N, C-alpha and C positions, 0 to 999 in steps of 0.2 A: 504493500499500500504506499502511497506517496505521503510526503510530509503532512502532518496535520490530519491524517486519515482522509485526504481529499481524493475522491474516486473520479477518474476521468477528468484530470485538469485540462484546461483549454487556454491557449495563448495566441495573441495576435500581435505581429510586429509590422509596422508600416515603414515603407521606404522614405528616405528624406524628402523626395519630391511630394509625397503625400502630405508630410508635415509642413512643408514650405507653403503649399496651397491652403491647407486646412487651418494653419495657425500663424503663418508669416514667419516661421522660424528659419534663420539662416544657418547653414552648416559650414560656415567658415571656420578658421582655426580657433576662434574664440569660443565656439560651441563646445570644443573639446578641451581647450587649454586655459580658458579664463574662468576661474572659480565662480565669480558673480554671475557671469552669463550662463554657466551651467546650471546654477541654482535657479535662476529666473526661468530658464527654459524648461527645467524639470517641473516646476510648479505649473506652468502653462500646459505642458503635455499631459499631466495627470488630470487637470481640469477639463481639457478638450476630450480626452478619452471618456471621462464620466458623463459629460454633456451628451456625447453621441452614443456611447455604449454602456452607460452605467447599468442599464437593465440586464446586461449579461456579465456584470461583475468587473467591469474595467474602469480604471481611474478612480478618482477621489472627489467627493462633493466639495470639500473645503481643504485642498492641499496646502500645506504649510511648507515654508523653505526648509530644506534638509541639507546636510553637508555632503553633497554628492560629488564623488571624484571622477565618475564616468557615467555617461547617460545609460540608464537602464531601459531605454525605449527604442533604440536603434542599434543595428549591428554595423560593424565596419572595422577590420583589423589593420591598423597602420603602425601600432607601437613597435612591434618586433622588427618589421622591415626598416623603420626609421632608426631604431638602435643600431642596426647594421649598415647604415649609411644611405638608405633610400631617401630621396626627396619626396615629400608628400604634397600632392596637389589637392587643395580644398575647393569646394564649390558650394554655392548657397543652397542648392537643391539636389545634392548627390553626396554619396558616401565618400570619404577621403580615399584618394588613390595613390598608392606607392608608385612612383615612376620607375620604370625598369632601369637597373644600374648597368646591366650588360657587362658584368665583370668578365675579364679574360680567365683562362684556365689558371694562369700564374696568380692572378689576384685571388681567385677562389681558394687555391691551395695555400695562400698566405693569410687568408681571412682568419681573424681570432675573435673570440668572444669578448665583447665590450663590457666595461663596468657600467651596468645599467644605472647605478645610483648617481653617476656623474655624467650621464649622456642624455641629450634631448631625445624624447620628451619626458622620460621617467624622472630625470633630475627635477624638472619643474613640477611634475605631478606629485612627487614625494614632498616637495616643499609646500605644495597646496594642502596635502594631507596634514602636515604639521600645523599649518595655520588653521585649517578648519577644525581639527581636533581640539586645538586650544580654544577656539571660539564656541564650538558646539559640544565638545566633550566626546565626540565620536566622528567616524567617517563611514559613509555607505557607498555602495556601487563598486565598479571594478573597471578593468580595461580589457578589450578583446585581444587575446594573445595569439590569435591566428593559428597556423599550423606549419608543419614541417615542409611539405611540398609547396604549399602556397607561398611561403616566405622564400624558399629556394628559387622558385620561378621568378619572383620579383628581382632577385639578385643576379640570376644566371641565365634566365630565359629558357628557351626549349632545349638547350644543351643539357640541362639537368636530366631530362628524360632520356636523352641519347646515352648519358653517362651510366645509366642503369645497366647498360650492355657493354659500353666501351671502357668505362673507368669506374667500376663499382666501388673501389676503395675511396676514390675521390668523393663520390656522392655520399658514401657512408660518413666520411669525415664531416662534410658540410652539414648533413642532417643531424649528426650527433651534436655538433656545436649549436645549431639552431634549437634543438631539443632541450639542451641544458639551459639556454637562455630563456626559453619559453617557460620552463618550470621555475627557474630563478624568479622571474617577474611574477608569475602566478602566486607563488608562495609568499612573496613579499607583500603583494596586494591583499591576499586573503588574511594574512596576519593582522593587517590593519582594519579591514572592513568586514571580514567574515565570509566574503564571497570572492570568486575570481573568474566566473564565466557567465554571469547573468547577461553581460553585454555580447555574448556569443549567441545565446538563445534564452529568452526570458523564462522558458519552461524550467530551467534549472532552479529558479527561485521557488517554484512549487514543489519540486521533487526533493532537492537538498541544496540549499544555498552554498554549501561548501564544496559542491561538485566542481571538478575541473573538466572542462569540455574541450577536447582537442579538435580543431577544425581540419577535417579531412576532405575538403571540397575537391582537391585535385587528385585524390586516389582514384576517382572514376576514370582518370586519364591513363592509368597503368593497369597491368594485369594482376590478378590475385597472386600469381607466381612471383612477379616482381616485388609486390608488396611484402610477401612472406620473406623473400631472400634479402631485401634491402632494408625496408622500414619497420617491419614488425619488431625486431629486436630492440630498435631504438625506442619505439613506444613502450615496450615492456620495461625498459630502464626508466622512462618517464613515469610510468604507472607505479613503479617501486618507490618513487620520490613523492608522489602526490596522489592521494586517494580522498574520496572516491573518484574514479576515472571514467569518463564518458567520451563518446565520439560523436561529433557532428558530421554527418554524412548526407549532404544535400543532393548528391547524384542519384540518378535513377537506377542504380545497380547495386544497392546494398546487399541484395541476396547473393550476388556473385562473390563478395568478399566477406560475408558474415561469418563463415566457418573459420576464416583466418582471424577475424576480430575476436572470435570465441576463445582464442589462445591468450587474450588479454584478460585481466581481472575487470571485466566490463560491467559497470553498474547501469549504464545508460547508453542508448544508441539512437540516432535519428534515422527514420525511414524516409529517405528522399522520395518525392513524388515519382511514381513510375516504377519504383522497386516492388518486388513481390513480398508483400507484407507477411503472408503465411510462411513462405520459405525462410524469411528472415527470423520470424519467431521460432521456427523449428531449430534454427542454428543457434539462437540466442534465447533459450527458454527462461533464463533467470534475470535478464536485463530489462530495465524499463525501456519501452519502445515509444519514442515520440513520433507520431504519425504526421507527416508533412503534407498538407494540401498544396496545390500548385497556385502561386500568386497570379500566373498568367490566366489560368482558368477562372480564378476568383475575379479577375478584372473583366473577362470576356463572356463568361457563360451565364446562364440563368440561375435563379435561386434553386429551381428544381434540380438542375444539374449539379450544383454544389452540394445539395442534400444528398444526392445519390453518390457523389464522390466520397463524402464523409462516411456514409453508411457502408460503402464498399470497403473502406479501410478498416473500420471497426469490426466488420464481419470476418475479415481475414486475419486479424491480429491475435486471435486466440483469447484466453482469459484476459479480462479487461482491468484486473487489479493492478497491473503494471503497464498501463498504457495512458498516453496523453495525445491530444490533437492540437496542431498549430498550423498557422499559415504565416509565413515570414516574408518580409520585404514586399508587401502589397503596395501597388502604385497609386498615384493620384488618379481618380476616376473609378476606383473600385466601388461598386455599389454597396451601400450599407446593407441592403437587403440580403446580399450574398453572405455577409458576415453573420447576420442574424440567422440565416438558414443553416449555416454550419453549426452555430451555437444551439439551435433548436434540436438538431439531431443528437448532439452530445447530451443535451439535457434529457432527452428521451431515453437514451442508453443508460444514463445515471439512474433513472427510475428502475431499469431492469436489474441493476446491481444492488439496489437498496435492500 
């Protein structure tokens, strides 16, 4: 059962362009790096969610300022690439984008783990934590720590995938270094706020706020064999350092790699839209499965189709005491009725489990 004995938790995360149109929020560097701006936007976002979706449990009627270090309402992993030297491009209506570094082979081989405590942006965020803790007595929220292959791709481009075959020792060294840095940052943040991955997927807050969620978006671009031979051991080492351990898999092929994921102490896995939920459950019988609806279908399809999508996933996922439903990164223009349709199906299935 999930935290607080919550049966079938549900979560919605909207894309920055939705927030920009719905609430006038700008996602420039101040949204992430200026404490006063973060706190002001956090209040606005909680109020907007309540005004539009309070009937399905979202937002707060009277949100008060809180000492937030990282937004808990949008996703976007730029901290780890930035620590490794990537320039970050901010936009008013889009998630931050690490610009490709295009490192040479020699630069990759010479790359060393930075001291995150003295490097932008963590140096500034840690200073913010100190100030907010002094003012409020505590700090909440966290930062998206991205994932091994995601970050490696920002640094090294498509050559990282070629190196799985041409230079496996080189790519193992790179991924090991990134993995150590990811866990270093996640542990440091969690020690201060109690969480480290709500900014990867808000469902973490409902399951276990202390959960570490590793972003495996790019694993869909490699074979299960390559994952097992190169990346699995590195994730096993990460999982030894930080528990509970979960995987964010937004690709449509979780079922292809789930049996390998099962070799991790995996408390949580995300079932990307298009994945076979039944096959994934068979491979991961003890893990919490977060069933992801398609934000594209949520934007383009009818409420009846969204209801059918939701029910299809729930019917395939097996016993529902370790299941949640979410839709992440919904765009501006997504009909509110589609969100209510998703929530209505979940509420009906909650009744079955009562």
